[in-house]
Structure formats: C-alpha cells, structure tokens
N, C-alpha and C positions, 0 to 999 in steps of 0.2 A: 604723872601719869603712868600708869601703867605700860606695860612694855606690848601687849597687844594692842594695845590702842593707840599707842605712837604707830606703830608697823600698821595699821588700816589707816590711821590718815594718812600716812604716808604715800601708799597704794593709792587713794582717792587724787591725793595731789597729782604725784604722775599721771592718771589715767584724767585729768582736768588738764594738763599742759601738753598731752597728746592731740596731734591734729584728729580730725572725728571722720571716722570711714563712711563714706556712703553706701550703700545697701550694693550686689551686686546686681545687675540687668537680670532677668530670665534668658536662658537660655533659646534662640530662636529655632522652632524646629527644623529638620534637615528640610530642604527641597523637595517632592517627591520626584524621582527621574521622566520624563520626557517620555510616553511609550511611542516611539515612531512608526509603530503599524496605526496609530490611530487618526482616524480624516480629521482634518481642521474644518471647524464653519464656513470658511469662508471658500473651500475646495467645492469649485463645480464641475459634476463627474455627469458625462453620458453612459447609462447602463444600459449591458448586453444582457440579454437572458438566455442561457446556454440551451433552451430547448430551440429557439429559434432559430439555431445552425445545428442541431445534435452533438451526439458525444460516439466518440468510437466507444467501445466496448459494448455498447448496446446488440444484441443482437437481434431481438426479437419487435417486430413496431408496434407502434406505440398503441393502435385499437387492443394490443394483446397484452394490455399489462393493466396490473391495480394502479401501479404508483411509476414517473417516468423514469426513474433512476431505479427499478424494480432490474435483477439481472437474469430473471425466469418471467414467462410470460404465466398471466394471472391462475391460467386453466392449470399449472404444475400445484397451485392451493388444492391437496387433496388427493395427488397421483403422487408428488415424491412424497418422503417424510416430512413431519409439520418441523423438524430440526433444520434440513434443508430449506425447506422454502423457508424459514424465516432468518437463516442464512442466505441466501440469495435477495433480501429486501437492501443487502450493505452493497454499498458503492463500486466495488475492489476493481481494479482494472481498467475503469471509467476515466475516457480522460477528454478534455474539451480541447480543439487547436483552433487558432485563431493566427490572424496576421495583427501587425499594428504598428505605428511609425511613433507612439507614447513615449515617453521615459519615465511614466509613474502608469502602475495598475495596478486596479484595485478590484476587491473581492468582497460580495455580499451574498452572506450564504447561511443556510442554518442545518443540524443533523439532525436526524430524528431519535437518538438517546442522550438520555443527560450523561452517562459516561461516556465521557471522553477518551480517558485513559483508561491500561489495565495495568496490573502490577508489574507485569515483566514485558511492556511495550508501550510507549509514552504518546501523549496527545497528539504532534506532528503526525506520527503514522497511522492510529485511530482512526481520528477526528480530524486532520490535519489537511491542504490544499498545497500539492507540488509545484512549482512552477520551473518550468526550461525553457528554453530558445535554441534555435539552432545558430552556429557562430559563424562566420566570414567561411567556414572551408563545409559548412551543411552538416556539421555534428550538433547534437545534441548536447547540449550542456545546462547544468544546474545554475538555475538563477537565486530562488528565496522558497521558504516555506511559511503558511501560515502554522501560529503560535496558538489553538486553541484553547481560550478562558471560560468560552459560556456556548451552548448551543447556535445562539445566533449569533452573527459576528460580521462588524461590518470594519475594512480593516484597508489602509493602503497595504498588499502584498508587494509590493518593489516600488522602489522611486531610485532617482539620481543613475538612469539608465541611461548610457549611449544613446547619443541622436540616430536617427536610421528607420526604416522600417526591416520586421523582421519577423521572422516564424514565430511561434511560443506554443507552450502545451503544460495544461493545467493537469494535473494526476488528483482524483476524487479522494476520499476517504475510504480506507482500507476496511476498518470493521466498524463503519457506522452508515446507514443510511444519509438518504440528502432530502430534504422538504424543498429548497430551491437555491440556486447557485444563478447568481447574476456577477458577469465583469465588467469593470469598468476602465474607463478614460477618460483625460481630463476633453472638458468639451475644446472642439474646435479640432482633436485628434480623432483617426482613423482606427476602426476595431472593424477586420472581417472575418466573422466565423469560416471556417473550413469545413466543409462534409467531412463524413468519415467515408473512409477507403476502405474497398471491399476484399474480400477474401483475408478475414482474419485470423490469423494461431491461435487456438481454440484450447486452454490449459484446462483439464479436467481432474482436481486434485484436493487436498486436505488444508489443513490451517497456514500451513507452509506456502502453497499456491495461494490461498487467500492475503496471505502478507505477513504471516507473525513470524519475525519479532521485528520489522523493519522500522528504520524511526521515520520514515519518509517514507508517503505511498508510492514515487518514483522506484524507491530500491528494490523493490521485490524484482527475480530473475524475471517472472514475467514482463515488468516494464523493461528493465537492461535490454532482455534481448530485443524487444520491440521498437527500441531504440538504435540498435547495433544492426539491426536487420529494416530497418526503416518499415516497420508493417504494423498493420493493425492489430490487436492482441484483446480477445475474451478472455475474464476470466473467470471459470466458474469452479474456484476453490470452495469449498463447505467446509469450514471448522469442524474436526471430529467426525465429519458427515460426509467425507470421499471415501467410496467402498463400492466401485465399482456398480452401481445399483442401474440394472433396466428402464429404472422407469426416469432414472436424468440422461440414459441413451437416449430414448425417445425423444428428447429435446434435442443433444448432441447434434442429432445426424439431419436436423431444421436447420443448421447450421452451415451454409457453403464456405467449409472452412478451408485454408490455405495448406493446413495439417492441424493433426490431434493430437497433441502431449497428453498420457493418461498415465496419474501419477500418484495413486490412490494408494500406494503399499503401506504409508505411515500408520492409515487405520486400518488394516488388516492384518488377519494372520492367515499361517498357510492354507488350513483350510478354506476359508474364503476367498483367495487368490484361486484357488484349484477350481472351486464351483463358477467365479463369477470371469474371470480372465477371457477367455474364450467366448462364452456366448457373447460380452461385450464388444471383444472385434470384429465377432463375425455380423452383429446388430449395425456396428457401422459401416464395416465394407459392403452389407446387401444396398444397404442407402446408401453408399457414397466409393462406388469400385476405383474411384482411383486419388482417393485424397490419402496422404502419408499418416501412418499412426506408429506413433512413438510412444513406447512402452519404457516407463523409468521402475527402475528396484527401488526402493524405500532407503534413505541416507540412514548413514549408521548415529546412533545416540554417541555424542560425543564423551560422554561417561562408560560406555560400551567397553572400551578397553580396559576396563574393570570390574564389570560384572560379567559374570559368563552366562546367565539366565537371557541379558540382553543380546549378547553375541549370537546367543544358540537362536533368538526370534528372527534376529536379520537374516543367519543364515537360511532357515527354513522359510521364510519368506523369497528371499533370493533366488534359493532353487525352485519354489512353487511357481515365479513368475518365469524363469528360463524355461519350465518343462514343459507353460504354457505357451511361448513364444514359438520352441521349437516344434512343438504341434502341429499350431498354426501353419508354420513354416512348409511341413510335413504333408500337409492337407494343402498348400498350393494356395495360403492366402498372401499377396503379394502387398508389397507398399511398405512392410514392416520393419522397425530398426528397434534397436535395444540399447537403454544407458544403463552401463554399469552406479552400482548407487556406493562403494564403497570408501568412493573422495570426495564424494557431492560438497562435503564439506570441510575437504581438506584433512591432515594427516596430524595435526598437533592440535586436536581437541579443541581451537576456539575458534570455531564455529557456528557456532550457537550460543545462543541468550539463557537455554535454561538445559541445555544439553539433549533437548528434541527441536525446537523453533530455530531457524538462521534467524542470525545477527545480520548487519550488514556485509560482514566478510563472509559470512556463510551462504548470501546470496548471488555476492560476486563469485566467488568460487563455482557453485552451481550453472548460473550465466555462461563461464569459461567451458563447461564440461558440457552443456547440452548444446553450446554451440556449432560444432562441427555436425553433430546432427541433425541439426536444425536446418544448417546450410546446406547439407545433402538431401533433405527432405521439399528445401525449397527451390534446391535447383541452382544458387547463387554462386 
C-alpha cells in the first residue's frame, strides 16, 4: 500500500471511531426589552381632555384662536410677522394642572410637526410632556417626562407612584404644536383639572425664552421661576424673532399681567434697541400703568471670551439698553427694573448648548439671577 493511501485509510478509521457531533441549535434571538411606557391591553383608563378644564399659559380666549393650543389669537395672523405667527403655534409655556389620587398617570397626545427633535435639542424638550408634582412641603418636584417617538403617543407617563392625592402639572412641548392632549388615570381613580390662575408673569423674548435648548419643557427659566414663585406664566418667546415689535406689544397689553419681562436683545443689535425699546415700554406703560416691566440685557455667548467681535456686539447691546432704561427713568416712567446680562449663563462658559442657547445649567443660572428682580416686582 502506498504511504498516502495508508494515511487516508487511517484518518477514515479514526473518523469512524469518533462519536458523532450533533449540529449546534440556532441561537435564539434576544428578547426585545419591555417598553415600560407602553400601555397594556388590559389597562382600563378614564381619559380627561385638558380643554375641558383649560391650561395655564394661554393668554387669550378660545373664541379668538385658530387652534386651542396657539399662543396668539387668530387676528395676529397678518399683523405680526409670518415667522412670529408660525412660532406662536408652538405650545411653549402651557401647563395642565390637576389633582389625582392615581398611582399611574397616562397621556395621549399628538403634536403638529413631524420633526420631534433638533440637532442641538432632544425630543424630550422639543416635543415631550414634562410631569411635576407637589411634595408634602408644597414644593414642585419633577416626576417623569414623555420620550416622543412618533407624532401621536399613547403612553403610561408615570407609574408606581406613592399612594395619596396630590397636585400635578404637565408642561407641554416647547418647539412643537399640539393637536390634542388627554390625560388619563385608571378607572375608579379621581382626576380633577385645576383652572388657570390669574395675573401671569408674561415673558416676551427670543429662542432662549421659547425654550432652546432645554432637555425638558419644565427646565426653561420661565418654568423654573413659575414654580419658585408659584405663579402662572405666559411664554411669548419666538425663536429668532423676539425684536421688541410694536405689533407684538399690541397683544402684550391685552394680557392682565403681574409683570412683563422683556428679554429680546439676543435677536437685536444696538441700533434696533435704540429704535424700539423706548416705544415698546411706553406702549406697555400707557395701557398698563401699574404693571412692573423688567428689561433684560442679552446673555453673553459662552464663546465670546475668545471672540472680540462678539464681545463688542454684547457691549454695544448692553449700552443701548442701559441708555434706553435711563432715558425712561429720566422721563418719569415708573415700575421699571433692569437685569444685567453678563452673568446670566455663569462665568465658566458651560451654560450654553451651542454658545448661544441655554443648557439646563444655563437656564437654572438665569432663573437665579432673575429671581430677586421678579421677587421685587411681585412684592414677595
């Protein structure tokens, strides 16, 4: 026998002697994680349409609106700029307050725009619902936020809550509109909507006032201050379009406000401030002689420490606003206060998401600086 044939025969014999190996079973697919916010088919829910109670943050009657969730009345379409009108259809600043003894809270809502997030702002802030509750000491504390994955969401917003009746507040999306919002509790539990409180603090401003770039709707400084002072808030921030316009002033004066906060400088330059600030304040004062008016300098972009052109822009803006304020005081206009802008985001360049728009940290820092001015205006 040839050597090669002998080797082949030996290998065949060895193979016959080895035990047969069974084929390995196919690996099972990993189970999909359970969506803790999904509603189970067996859950029986009583739904409450928020329109049956009304929302805080809506400053004009239903009859004057194109949509229930608009921030300006229908007549503003064609009077304010098209950009302001479009942005006014976002639900920024609106809040549904209610009491319930439920340990599970549900939400069914639909937003108007398919873009749920922005490159520098998450869907939770742009299109989410943000749930807060009062604790045993009466303080507002965060509970849970909706995580938008589609224009229409039907979710368990929070569950496993401690037993007992308490007050809750749901902040609506910042940079999306809302078609409808229903809040649910398990059948047999109570839900009582709370009517809006009177005399809101009215903020008129830019994308920062509008809410960019908070991770959640309740994290904007307007909302933070609303909780700290336990007052209603109207948010009239218009991204890129807070410019002290008389046409917006025409609607501001129709709101019976506890205070007006004018925070438009991030969308303006010094020439525009010189042109528009004094007329806007006089417009407000003529219609509302006793309502405090707070003027706010623009924040400094967090990269301005390294850019001379930005530093000059902020310096010029601040000087123009200060000159307008001093002119108004000299002319005898009462009830004005002035918020410096140098430290609104802090001093470490970490208060913004993109240099311009506040992060959650920046919003908290702004709220801290606004607080004493608002406290004086509200006589707290």
